[in-house]
C-alpha positions as CSV (number, residue, x, y, z in Angstrom):
1,X,187.8,166.6,-2.2
2,X,191.1,165.6,-0.7
3,X,194.0,166.2,-3.0
4,X,195.5,162.8,-2.5
5,X,192.1,161.1,-3.2
6,X,191.9,163.2,-6.4
7,X,195.3,162.0,-7.4
8,X,194.4,158.4,-6.7
9,X,191.3,158.7,-8.9
10,X,193.3,160.3,-11.7
11,X,195.8,157.4,-11.4
12,X,193.0,154.9,-11.5
13,X,191.6,156.5,-14.7
14,X,195.1,156.4,-16.2
15,X,195.4,152.8,-15.3
16,X,192.1,152.0,-17.1
17,X,193.5,153.6,-20.3
18,X,196.8,151.7,-20.0
19,X,197.4,149.1,-22.7
20,X,197.9,146.4,-20.1
21,X,194.4,147.1,-18.7
22,X,192.9,147.2,-22.1
23,X,194.6,143.9,-23.0
24,X,192.9,142.2,-20.0
25,X,189.5,143.6,-21.1
26,X,190.0,142.4,-24.7
27,X,191.2,139.0,-23.5
28,X,188.2,138.7,-21.2
29,X,185.9,139.6,-24.0
30,X,187.4,137.0,-26.3
31,X,187.1,134.4,-23.6
32,X,183.5,135.3,-22.9
33,X,182.7,135.0,-26.6
34,X,184.4,131.6,-26.9
35,X,181.5,129.2,-26.8
36,X,183.7,126.1,-26.4
37,X,185.5,127.7,-23.4
38,X,182.2,128.8,-21.8
39,X,180.9,125.2,-22.2
40,X,184.0,123.9,-20.4
41,X,183.6,126.4,-17.6
42,X,179.9,125.4,-17.2
43,X,181.0,121.7,-17.1
44,X,183.6,122.6,-14.5
45,X,181.1,124.3,-12.4
46,X,178.7,121.4,-12.7
47,X,181.4,119.0,-11.6
48,X,182.2,121.2,-8.6
49,X,178.5,121.2,-7.6
50,X,178.4,117.4,-8.0
51,X,181.5,117.0,-5.8
52,X,180.0,119.4,-3.1
53,X,176.7,117.4,-3.2
54,X,178.5,114.1,-2.8
55,X,180.7,115.5,0.0
56,X,177.7,116.9,1.9
57,X,176.1,113.5,2.1
58,X,176.3,111.5,5.4
59,X,179.3,109.3,5.5
60,X,177.2,106.2,5.1
61,X,175.7,107.5,1.9
62,X,178.9,109.1,0.5
63,X,180.7,107.1,-2.3
64,X,184.5,107.5,-2.2
65,X,184.6,105.9,-5.7
66,X,182.2,108.5,-7.0
67,X,184.2,111.3,-5.4
68,X,187.4,110.0,-6.9
69,X,185.7,109.8,-10.3
70,X,184.3,113.3,-10.1
71,X,187.6,114.8,-8.9
72,X,189.4,113.1,-11.8
73,X,186.8,114.5,-14.2
74,X,187.1,118.0,-12.6
75,X,190.9,118.0,-13.0
76,X,190.5,117.0,-16.6
77,X,188.0,119.7,-17.4
78,X,190.1,122.3,-15.5
79,X,193.1,121.3,-17.6
80,X,191.0,121.8,-20.8
81,X,189.9,125.2,-19.6
82,X,193.4,126.3,-18.8
83,X,194.7,124.9,-22.2
84,X,192.2,127.0,-24.1
85,X,193.9,129.7,-26.2
86,X,191.6,132.5,-24.9
87,X,192.0,131.5,-21.3
88,X,195.8,131.4,-21.7
89,X,195.8,134.8,-23.3
90,X,193.6,136.2,-20.5
91,X,195.8,134.6,-17.8
92,X,198.9,136.1,-19.4
93,X,197.3,139.6,-19.7
94,X,196.0,139.5,-16.2
95,X,199.4,138.4,-14.8
96,X,201.0,141.4,-16.5
97,X,198.4,143.8,-15.2
98,X,198.5,142.3,-11.7
99,X,202.3,142.7,-11.6
100,X,201.9,146.4,-12.3
101,X,199.2,146.9,-9.8
102,X,201.2,145.0,-7.1
103,X,204.1,147.4,-7.7
104,X,201.8,150.3,-7.4
105,X,200.5,149.0,-4.1
106,X,204.0,148.2,-2.9
107,X,205.0,151.9,-3.6
108,X,202.1,153.1,-1.5
109,X,202.8,150.6,1.3
110,X,206.5,151.6,1.3
111,X,205.6,155.3,1.6
112,X,203.2,154.6,4.4
113,X,205.9,152.7,6.2
114,X,208.3,155.6,5.9
115,X,210.4,153.8,3.3
116,X,211.5,154.9,-0.2
117,X,208.6,154.2,-2.6
118,X,211.0,154.2,-5.5
119,X,212.1,150.8,-4.3
120,X,208.9,149.4,-5.8
121,X,210.2,150.1,-9.3
122,X,213.2,147.9,-8.8
123,X,213.0,144.5,-10.5
124,X,212.9,141.8,-7.9
125,X,212.4,138.1,-8.1
126,X,210.3,136.3,-5.5
127,X,212.0,133.3,-3.9
128,X,208.7,132.2,-2.3
129,X,210.3,132.6,1.2
130,X,208.7,135.7,2.7
131,X,211.0,135.7,5.6
132,X,213.6,137.7,3.8
133,X,211.1,139.9,1.9
134,X,210.4,143.6,2.5
135,X,206.9,142.9,1.4
136,X,204.8,142.4,-1.7
137,X,201.6,142.5,0.3
């Protein structure tokens, strides 16, 4: 096997054992076991299906009022899902892990582009304007 591939596999295994990765798994498990949250997610999915069904009707059969009502209900259910303590914990843990993985990918991309991969470790803040950015993608 190629040495670099072996190193990448080793890194992936180390990532799985990292507390940040374990935190995501634990938060996902807690969210999966939260019956109230799962009911909200099911309700959200049913609202999406209802919206898609209504939107797929011919214009003459489509009800703008019903679509507005369904969209309002969808936003309400979404807000309830995102306000759930287990969902918030999952989102926070996932954000932390995603930030680490993005820096790892940035280091690889910098190296491939012939730049200094150590730059990936520097703390940066995203302004949202990609025009001045060296690249997070």
